MINUZA-368503 format. One line per field, with one value per residue (C-alpha): residue in three letters; x negated, y negated, z negated. Coordinates in Angstrom, 3 decimals. Layout:
type: Ala:...
x: X:...
y: Y:...
z: Z:...
END
This chain:
type: Met:Thr:Arg:Ser:Tyr:Arg:Phe:Pro:Glu:Gly:Phe:Leu:Trp:Gly:Ala:Ala:Thr:Ser:Ala:Tyr:Gln:Ile:Glu:Gly:Ser:Pro:Leu:Ala:Asp:Gly:Ala:Gly:Pro:Ser:Ile:Trp:Glu:Arg:Phe:Ala:His:Thr:Pro:Gly:Met:Met:Val:Gly:Gly:Asp:Thr:Gly:Asp:Ile:Ala:Cys:Asp:His:Tyr:Arg:Arg:Tyr:Lys:Asp:Asp:Val:Gln:Leu:Met:Lys:Ala:Leu:Gly:Leu:His:Gly:Tyr:Arg:Phe:Ser:Ile:Ala:Trp:Ala:Arg:Val:Leu:Pro:Glu:Gly:Thr:Gly:Arg:Val:Asn:Glu:Lys:Gly:Leu:Asp:Phe:Tyr:Lys:Arg:Leu:Val:Asp:Glu:Leu:Leu:Glu:Asn:Gly:Ile:Ala:Pro:Asn:Ala:Thr:Leu:Phe:His:Trp:Asp:Met:Pro:Ala:Ala:Leu:Asp:Asp:Arg:Gly:Gly:Trp:Leu:Asn:Arg:Asp:Ser:Ala:His:Trp:Phe:Ala:Glu:Tyr:Ala:Glu:Val:Met:Phe:Lys:Ala:Leu:Asp:Gly:Arg:Val:Gln:Arg:Trp:Ala:Thr:Leu:Asn:Glu:Pro:Trp:Val:Val:Thr:Asp:Gly:Gly:Tyr:Leu:His:Gly:Ala:Leu:Ala:Pro:Gly:His:Arg:Ser:Lys:Tyr:Glu:Ala:Pro:Ile:Ala:Ala:His:Asn:Leu:Met:Arg:Ala:Ser:Gly:Ala:Gly:Ile:Gln:Ala:Tyr:Arg:Ala:His:Gly:Lys:His:Glu:Ile:Gly:Val:Val:Phe:Asn:Ile:Glu:Pro:Lys:Tyr:Pro:His:Ser:Gln:Ser:Ala:Asp:Asp:Leu:Ala:Ala:Thr:Arg:Arg:Ala:His:Ala:Tyr:Met:Asn:Glu:Gln:Phe:Ala:Asp:Pro:Ala:Leu:Leu:Gly:Ser:Tyr:Pro:Pro:Glu:Leu:Lys:Glu:Ile:Phe:Gly:Glu:Ala:Trp:Pro:Asp:Phe:Pro:Ala:Asp:Asp:Phe:Lys:Leu:Thr:Arg:Gln:Lys:Val:Asp:Phe:Val:Gly:Ile:Asn:Tyr:Tyr:Thr:Arg:Ala:Val:Val:Lys:His:Asp:Pro:Asn:Gln:Tyr:Pro:Leu:Lys:Ala:Ser:Pro:Val:Arg:Gln:Ala:Asn:Lys:Thr:Tyr:Thr:Glu:Thr:Gly:Trp:Glu:Val:Phe:Glu:Gln:Gly:Leu:Thr:Asp:Thr:Leu:Thr:Trp:Phe:Lys:Asp:Arg:Tyr:Gly:Asp:Ile:Pro:Leu:Tyr:Ile:Thr:Glu:Asn:Gly:Ser:Ala:Phe:Tyr:Asp:Pro:Pro:Val:Ala:Glu:Gly:Glu:Val:Leu:Asp:Asp:Pro:Leu:Arg:Thr:Gly:Tyr:Leu:Arg:Lys:His:Leu:Arg:Ala:Leu:His:Lys:Ala:Ile:Glu:Ala:Gly:Val:Asn:Leu:Lys:Gly:Tyr:Tyr:Ala:Trp:Ser:Leu:Leu:Asp:Asn:Leu:Glu:Trp:Ser:Leu:Gly:Phe:Ser:Lys:Arg:Phe:Gly:Leu:Tyr:His:Val:Asp:Phe:Ala:Thr:Gln:Lys:Arg:Thr:Pro:Lys:Ala:Thr:Ala:Lys:Leu:Tyr:Ala:Arg:Val:Ile:Glu:Ser:Asn:Gly:Ala:Val:Leu:Asp:Asp
x: -17.614:-17.036:-16.207:-17.903:-15.847:-18.704:-18.173:-20.837:-23.258:-21.938:-18.280:-16.183:-13.740:-11.142:-7.578:-4.998:-2.164:-0.199:0.546:4.322:4.354:1.998:1.199:4.332:4.536:5.442:6.143:3.389:0.900:2.534:3.171:6.003:8.692:8.216:10.841:10.522:11.188:14.348:15.352:14.801:17.049:19.849:22.518:22.773:19.460:17.277:17.797:18.664:18.503:14.729:12.491:8.800:9.142:6.933:6.078:2.764:1.882:-1.399:-1.573:-2.347:-3.868:-6.199:-9.348:-7.956:-6.892:-10.386:-11.627:-9.219:-10.803:-14.262:-13.214:-12.276:-15.631:-14.050:-16.388:-13.709:-10.349:-7.867:-5.436:-3.282:-3.065:0.292:0.383:2.784:0.491:-2.156:0.043:3.393:4.970:3.141:1.054:-0.551:-1.173:-3.412:-2.449:-5.866:-4.546:-3.174:-6.399:-8.350:-6.562:-8.023:-11.445:-11.351:-10.156:-12.907:-15.549:-14.322:-14.479:-17.994:-19.206:-18.032:-19.603:-16.337:-16.166:-13.035:-11.001:-8.448:-5.280:-3.885:-0.281:1.467:5.072:5.514:5.845:6.443:10.178:9.490:8.249:11.181:13.380:11.577:12.329:9.702:8.232:10.838:9.054:6.092:4.383:4.040:0.768:-0.670:0.729:-0.980:-4.301:-4.248:-3.646:-6.310:-8.848:-8.218:-8.922:-12.001:-13.557:-12.844:-13.878:-15.780:-19.128:-17.835:-15.096:-16.801:-13.851:-10.580:-7.359:-4.889:-1.622:-0.388:2.147:3.791:6.123:7.727:8.143:10.099:11.979:13.037:13.189:14.548:16.239:17.869:17.967:16.748:13.726:13.021:14.125:17.105:18.061:19.850:19.297:18.010:17.188:15.085:12.981:10.839:10.234:9.157:6.898:5.258:4.659:3.135:0.581:-0.058:-0.646:-3.065:-5.000:-5.038:-6.265:-9.108:-10.045:-10.172:-12.423:-14.857:-15.169:-15.735:-16.444:-19.608:-18.552:-15.682:-12.056:-9.436:-5.740:-3.722:-1.078:1.169:1.061:3.563:2.971:6.037:6.584:9.469:12.204:12.285:10.773:14.000:13.661:15.923:13.915:10.606:11.859:13.215:9.870:8.046:10.354:9.911:6.139:5.928:8.205:6.383:2.816:2.040:4.218:1.608:-1.661:-1.302:-1.108:-3.892:-6.263:-5.150:-3.489:-0.137:3.040:4.048:6.750:9.150:9.892:11.814:13.861:14.466:15.555:17.151:18.431:17.009:13.422:11.929:9.321:6.382:3.881:0.826:-1.484:-0.117:-2.029:-5.309:-4.433:-3.126:-6.158:-9.098:-12.181:-11.691:-14.451:-12.232:-8.642:-6.879:-4.440:-1.731:-0.516:2.134:4.082:5.230:8.608:10.075:12.312:15.408:17.570:20.506:22.586:24.280:21.067:20.240:17.963:15.837:18.540:16.437:16.597:14.302:15.023:14.401:12.210:13.127:10.847:8.698:7.807:9.320:8.388:10.793:10.944:12.129:8.814:7.529:4.096:2.272:-1.455:-2.172:-0.456:-3.283:-5.899:-3.697:-3.136:-6.820:-7.845:-4.978:-6.007:-9.606:-8.502:-6.202:-8.137:-11.766:-14.427:-13.297:-14.416:-11.399:-10.362:-7.432:-6.056:-3.067:-2.228:-0.277:2.927:5.862:6.880:8.916:7.129:8.909:9.404:7.201:3.979:3.183:-0.406:-3.674:-3.199:0.069:0.203:1.427:0.645:2.566:0.734:-2.590:-1.871:-0.962:-4.247:-6.367:-4.678:-4.923:-8.571:-9.380:-7.430:-9.548:-12.705:-11.486:-10.956:-14.524:-15.741:-13.754:-15.732:-13.481:-15.463:-13.894:-15.626:-13.498:-10.298:-8.083:-5.572:-2.084:-1.644:-3.798:-0.694:2.946:4.592:7.629:8.390:9.995:13.788:13.590:12.548:10.768:12.505:9.544:6.081:2.974:0.315:-2.900:-2.082:1.347:2.872:5.432:7.284:8.792:5.391:2.965:0.929:-1.261:-1.872:-4.067:-2.391:-4.115:-4.411:-6.567:-8.832:-9.124:-9.821:-12.594:-14.220:-13.832:-15.579:-18.355:-19.057:-18.383:-15.750:-17.680:-15.086:-12.643:-14.700:-12.710
y: -20.115:-19.733:-16.214:-15.015:-13.329:-12.691:-9.315:-6.629:-7.087:-5.468:-5.801:-5.842:-8.698:-8.127:-8.613:-6.174:-5.906:-3.154:-2.526:-2.887:-5.887:-8.041:-6.664:-7.298:-5.877:-2.461:-0.875:-2.623:-0.837:2.566:2.817:5.019:3.853:4.440:5.082:1.411:0.271:2.388:1.347:-2.385:-2.301:-0.528:-3.124:-3.943:-2.440:-5.597:-8.905:-11.503:-8.898:-9.389:-6.944:-6.369:-7.172:-10.252:-10.322:-12.256:-11.510:-10.064:-7.639:-10.617:-12.982:-10.602:-12.528:-15.715:-13.783:-12.358:-15.950:-16.618:-13.685:-15.054:-18.473:-16.788:-15.049:-11.595:-8.637:-6.166:-5.973:-3.214:-2.569:0.326:2.089:2.466:6.218:5.873:3.372:6.072:9.162:8.017:11.439:11.855:14.755:15.699:12.935:10.072:6.579:5.113:1.545:1.812:3.301:0.541:-2.103:-0.667:-0.312:-4.009:-4.989:-2.996:-4.441:-7.960:-7.340:-5.950:-8.813:-11.162:-9.224:-7.782:-4.093:-2.350:-0.144:1.856:3.411:6.152:6.073:2.995:4.220:4.093:7.714:8.125:8.425:11.489:13.314:12.138:13.772:17.022:16.640:14.106:14.712:17.427:19.664:21.592:21.159:17.452:18.212:19.591:16.719:14.275:16.128:16.108:12.355:11.787:13.748:11.547:8.451:9.875:10.873:7.424:5.191:6.957:5.263:1.843:2.470:3.809:3.768:5.564:6.203:8.920:7.552:4.288:4.534:7.898:7.198:4.322:6.491:9.133:7.001:4.379:6.532:9.882:9.350:5.895:5.070:1.491:2.069:4.058:6.692:5.738:9.115:9.556:13.028:14.322:17.580:15.951:13.626:16.296:18.128:14.950:14.040:17.451:17.439:13.973:15.274:18.362:15.979:13.889:17.026:18.179:14.750:14.878:18.360:17.010:14.197:16.588:18.329:15.141:12.157:11.114:8.338:7.843:8.909:8.534:7.959:4.978:5.117:2.389:2.491:0.665:1.160:1.935:0.580:1.661:-0.839:0.568:3.411:5.419:9.023:8.346:5.319:7.112:10.103:7.811:6.025:9.326:10.413:7.116:7.319:10.902:10.133:7.054:7.324:11.050:12.661:11.993:11.519:14.808:17.145:15.187:15.060:17.827:20.328:20.413:18.450:16.924:19.064:16.130:16.327:19.564:17.883:14.828:16.666:19.718:22.195:20.011:20.694:23.505:26.049:25.237:27.920:28.003:27.936:24.513:22.968:24.168:21.885:18.906:18.874:17.804:15.937:12.214:9.629:6.947:6.194:2.968:1.540:-0.936:-2.924:-5.619:-5.421:-3.281:-1.924:-1.944:1.122:2.137:5.258:4.883:8.014:6.310:5.850:8.678:10.574:9.261:8.421:5.335:1.706:-1.336:-4.119:-7.722:-9.542:-12.920:-15.933:-14.270:-15.383:-13.282:-13.332:-13.692:-9.893:-9.704:-8.446:-9.633:-11.276:-9.024:-8.933:-6.768:-3.961:-3.982:-3.409:-0.734:0.974:1.230:2.517:5.062:6.279:6.777:8.609:10.972:11.635:10.997:8.646:8.400:5.257:2.945:0.007:-2.300:-1.941:-4.258:-6.936:-10.104:-12.013:-13.440:-16.931:-19.433:-21.221:-23.454:-22.104:-24.918:-25.891:-29.603:-30.747:-28.855:-26.772:-25.534:-25.830:-22.643:-22.916:-19.843:-17.578:-19.180:-18.481:-14.880:-14.316:-15.886:-13.863:-10.553:-10.972:-11.634:-8.489:-6.573:-7.799:-6.553:-3.101:-3.070:-4.068:-1.095:1.268:1.611:2.414:-0.347:-1.070:-3.729:-5.723:-6.300:-9.136:-8.575:-10.061:-11.909:-13.324:-13.924:-11.049:-8.821:-7.597:-4.399:-4.344:-7.776:-9.206:-12.549:-13.669:-12.923:-14.421:-12.789:-14.317:-16.121:-17.867:-19.305:-18.274:-20.429:-17.618:-19.975:-21.184:-18.595:-21.435:-20.268:-22.638:-21.799:-21.874:-23.131:-19.459:-18.856:-21.707:-20.309:-16.819:-18.127:-19.726:-16.481:-14.574:-17.138:-17.132:-13.386:-14.327:-16.995:-19.620:-17.735:-18.491:-19.967
z: -26.037:-22.295:-21.159:-17.966:-15.259:-12.866:-11.198:-10.673:-7.807:-4.648:-5.672:-2.490:-1.942:0.763:1.939:3.254:5.789:7.521:11.188:11.466:9.141:11.211:14.649:16.676:20.221:18.753:22.158:24.131:26.362:26.237:22.472:21.267:18.831:15.103:12.446:11.478:15.037:14.909:11.376:11.950:15.024:13.141:12.257:8.574:7.480:7.515:5.724:8.337:11.098:11.198:13.080:13.721:17.430:16.990:13.258:13.040:16.676:15.380:18.314:20.530:17.951:16.114:17.056:15.520:12.432:12.012:11.937:9.065:7.236:7.937:6.599:3.312:3.175:3.080:2.767:3.901:5.636:4.983:7.843:8.961:12.291:14.037:14.630:17.585:19.343:19.553:19.911:21.338:20.759:17.444:18.740:22.043:24.558:23.410:24.569:25.318:25.536:22.010:20.732:22.452:20.381:17.181:18.788:19.697:16.238:14.528:16.855:16.112:12.369:12.527:14.710:11.950:9.099:7.760:6.860:8.231:5.888:7.905:6.501:8.706:7.495:6.140:6.474:10.279:11.411:15.156:15.857:18.008:14.908:12.819:15.449:14.598:10.890:9.888:6.440:5.806:8.325:6.921:10.278:9.429:7.622:10.865:12.936:10.604:10.690:14.505:14.549:11.897:13.908:16.951:14.874:13.167:16.490:17.920:15.024:12.236:11.879:12.754:10.162:7.041:4.632:5.409:3.512:4.433:3.027:1.574:-1.268:-0.583:-3.522:-1.619:1.492:-0.400:-2.939:-0.393:2.718:1.526:-1.857:-1.783:1.939:1.593:3.843:6.988:7.865:5.668:4.150:0.819:-0.582:-3.907:-2.121:0.583:-1.575:-3.310:-0.014:1.772:-1.156:-1.156:2.601:2.399:-0.091:2.055:4.967:2.948:2.048:5.664:6.761:4.234:5.458:9.010:7.837:6.188:9.572:11.598:9.329:7.585:5.230:2.732:2.613:-0.083:-0.673:-1.934:-4.678:-6.048:-9.839:-12.020:-15.758:-17.832:-21.336:-23.606:-24.424:-27.956:-29.961:-29.896:-28.763:-25.778:-24.584:-25.040:-23.041:-20.315:-20.116:-19.793:-16.947:-15.131:-15.509:-14.243:-11.297:-10.072:-11.296:-11.521:-8.843:-6.129:-7.990:-9.904:-6.872:-5.166:-8.127:-10.516:-8.174:-9.974:-10.671:-14.008:-15.655:-15.913:-12.181:-12.619:-15.350:-13.159:-10.011:-11.614:-9.057:-6.259:-7.376:-5.256:-6.259:-4.007:-2.919:-5.186:-2.175:-1.211:-4.091:-2.614:0.284:-1.697:-3.995:-1.877:-3.038:-2.517:-2.327:-3.863:-4.816:-3.899:-6.431:-5.491:-8.494:-8.642:-11.900:-14.823:-15.924:-19.424:-19.526:-21.462:-21.394:-19.007:-18.313:-15.364:-13.373:-10.976:-11.000:-13.853:-16.405:-16.975:-15.946:-16.214:-18.683:-17.680:-20.180:-21.645:-21.216:-18.563:-15.028:-12.250:-8.579:-5.668:-5.457:-9.070:-10.435:-13.796:-13.802:-16.259:-15.738:-18.811:-16.920:-14.381:-17.079:-18.669:-15.298:-14.498:-17.913:-17.895:-14.456:-15.588:-18.730:-16.815:-13.633:-14.513:-13.248:-9.615:-7.763:-7.535:-5.375:-5.893:-2.379:-2.869:-5.417:-4.834:-5.372:-3.444:-4.506:-2.547:0.276:2.808:6.345:7.703:5.927:5.796:5.616:5.860:2.691:1.174:-2.599:-4.283:-8.005:-9.157:-6.712:-7.607:-11.270:-10.491:-8.663:-11.386:-14.167:-12.335:-11.385:-15.032:-15.944:-13.426:-15.051:-18.437:-16.947:-15.640:-19.110:-20.457:-18.231:-15.180:-12.022:-9.932:-6.627:-4.965:-4.586:-1.546:-1.945:-0.566:1.863:4.348:6.065:5.303:7.129:7.585:4.077:5.342:4.876:3.186:6.541:6.505:3.298:1.001:1.452:-0.031:2.212:1.464:4.743:5.418:8.741:10.501:12.239:14.836:16.064:14.593:13.062:10.165:7.242:4.246:0.852:-2.277:-3.264:-0.187:-1.217:-4.751:-3.411:-1.165:-4.217:-6.180:-3.401:-3.004:-6.757:-7.259:-9.832:-11.757:-10.796:-13.057:-16.191:-19.066
END
């Protein structure tokens, strides 16, 4: 018997990108530098010395890129706004030329029948604010709300779906605890403070939206389900710590108004006592939550791993992507059902999902074959459908990513795109995954039927 994977009527099919990864021209037209502009130009921080100076040159080629979206049949496009393009000092003076870029982009999307979904913060804080303490400064919540208000007044209405933050866990784990991402700090004392101020900022941004906006606002978390390596007490405890640290540290204050107790165990003396009133700010009503899913982790106890005393275990006979992530589609179903069970029937979107597999620097022919990525997409869309069948209130899916791009500190060494980008010429070439995705969208998933 053939199983049907047709999705509910009105299901949104989209693709996603972020500003620093694709735009290029980071200082054009009066923009200020961001922490990623600074980090990428610090010797030794980026694979191959790559930077976002050109990236995919989307700042100048956005009209052509919108036509790529239209060719896929996308219903929606999720992008982020470069804070320092609009407010070069982070607060105060508005750079109208920077703001105009996003107005033009949104107009182009709407003219082509594509709904814009704008993320206010995808990791690129203005450097001027980092000089004032960045996310370690409690004023950062107010800085963010001021910036958000500028964007809402300029674009709400034409943009009807907003997100405050993208993956705050990555910002704090990579940027404040381990130093692998901007701003490059390494401090167990800083990480919880930065995390808390990010969630205060998200709450302040939502409050600003309720005062000015008329549509939808939410927040985006990366969720990576954790499975124990064994049923030993040590492995089970390690798995619980890893889960609380990655999957509950940000969603709990946003949706429950508290932190999981494991965080105090994880950080020890570095875990502060936060004012109770802060949770009135972090916990704001959201219209949706975006979930970014890529892989799972199988966890074992490891006393040498700071701060979790836990480490992932590579699985035998499994496919791994170029980023070292196991292909495990069941984890997507498990993630969505867990989220519903813990946080209730909140409308959800998959705001990122994709895979990096090897593609050549130059694409030959009209379509680049990428069978591993095509398989990843097909498996994960089927896993999504199972979650909907299990009662998850899932409204849409944004593939990561529209284009091969700057994969942060990994530079241009990892390719996630539906479209291949030749970074020497900026030529875009569709991959077989793009062709499959277009058929998925056209058939509302029926092409996935067994």
